[in-house]
C-alpha positions, 0 to 999 in steps of 0.5 A: 082166627075165630068163627062167628058165634053162630058158626062156632056154636054149630062147629062145637055141636058137630059130630067130629071123628072120635078116632083116626083110622091108623090100621095099615099105615107105615109111617115109622121108618125114616132112619137114613145112614147119616142118622145112625152115623150121627148117633155114633159120632155123638157117643164118641164125642161125649168125653168132650162134653159137659152138658147136653141140651135136648131140643124138642118141639113144644107142640109134642112135649110128651111124645116123639123124643128119641129114647136112644138119647137117654140110653146113650147120653144119659150120664151128662147133665141134661136140659130139655128145651121145648122150642116153637112155643109160639106155635103151641097152645100152652094153656096146660103148660103147668100140667106138661111140666108136672108130667115131664117132672114125673118122668125125671125131667126137672130142667125144662125151658120153653123157647121161641128161637125165632124171636129169642123168647126165653133163650137168655134163661138157657146159659145160666141154667146150663152153667148151674147144671155143670157146676153141680156135676162131676166134670171128670176129665174136664175139671181143669178145662176152663171152657164149657162144651155143650152138645145140642141134640134132638129129632130132626127139624125142631130148631137145634141150629136156630137155638145156636144162632139165637144164643149167639145173637143174645150173648155175642151179638153175632149172626148165623153160625149154622144153616137153618132149614124148614125140613128135616136133614139140614145138619148132616154131621156133628160139626166143629165147636161153635162159640156162643158165649165169652163169659163163661167161655162156652162152645156148642156142638150142633148135631144132626137130627136123629129119630128112633129107628122104630117109632112107638106108635103110628099116631106118634109118627103122624104127630112127628110128621105134622111137626116136620120131623119126617119128610112129608112124601114118606107119609103122604101129604093127603094122609097128613092133611087128614090127620091135621084136620081130624086133630084141629076139629077134635080140639075145636081149633077152627082157624082153617075155616076163616083162613081159607074162607070156608063156609063152615068147619068140616070133617071131610078132608076131600071136601076141605082140600077141594075148597082149598085147591079152588080158592088157591087156584091149584087145579090141573087138567085131566084127560078123561076117556068118554064114549065120544073121545077124550075130554079135558076136565079141570080137577082140584090138585089135592096133593098141592092143596094138602101141602099148602094146608100143612105149611100153613099150619106149620107157620102158625097161621091156623092158630096154636095147637097142642098135639099131645093133649091125649097123652096129657089126659092119660090116653096112650098113643093109638095103634102101638107098634109091635 
């Protein structure tokens, strides 16, 4: 998905927006009842758990994780799995690992659970972490129980299914969806290994009740952890366009057959709508009566733009480059 040398040179020289307007945007409060109940249920199940696997999106490895996990579940051995690595630009992977290690996260694995990439590394690391820990009430129990946690739609259920494929040669045990909220309750134990005998607990995605900043909320939304309509598809499409241009990721130009890269979301969505035939008839009142006018369906075009990005068809992206380079999230919420 590369531009021609001439178009790429032109795009690189273009004056893209340096900042995204964040004032007045309220994206941070999606904390349904099942999330609060899910966190309480996790806490009550901790005495049955030997280790915590936290799954997060590899495109936002440094932001958007729920701080309540560390506060409430922090006593158990912990492994961070950064999933969807196929969608993330991992050019700066070593710096990401160093940044996480500086935050005390030394056990980190990047995975692609759809293609089972790096998944085989998980159970040996979990076994080692448990072996180095005090199991307290569970010392005489020969089976291991692992709790899988994370914010919504980062691939927790996909990870469990991938582990079963790798170690038991069995298919799906948990339902997988492309939007947040598929897993609604802490489920019963799911076996993923015979030797050692290991079971996993799938849990509902739990966002923090208060997101740290508007920009972090937008990143979470782009990764599908928040229902799109709560933020607004066109707002998210605009933030996506801003991010792609800022990091010189111009795959959208070739994918949609645009003449050149553009920083105006209305123009981009209009071109997308026309190309995909996503138009609608609108009645316009004139001095001589009503006239039917064909207009681009901007919300439909925005939805396609977002879904195309989430499927990786616009190229890999690292949404946390600003954090990695020492720039804090913009518009921190009080």
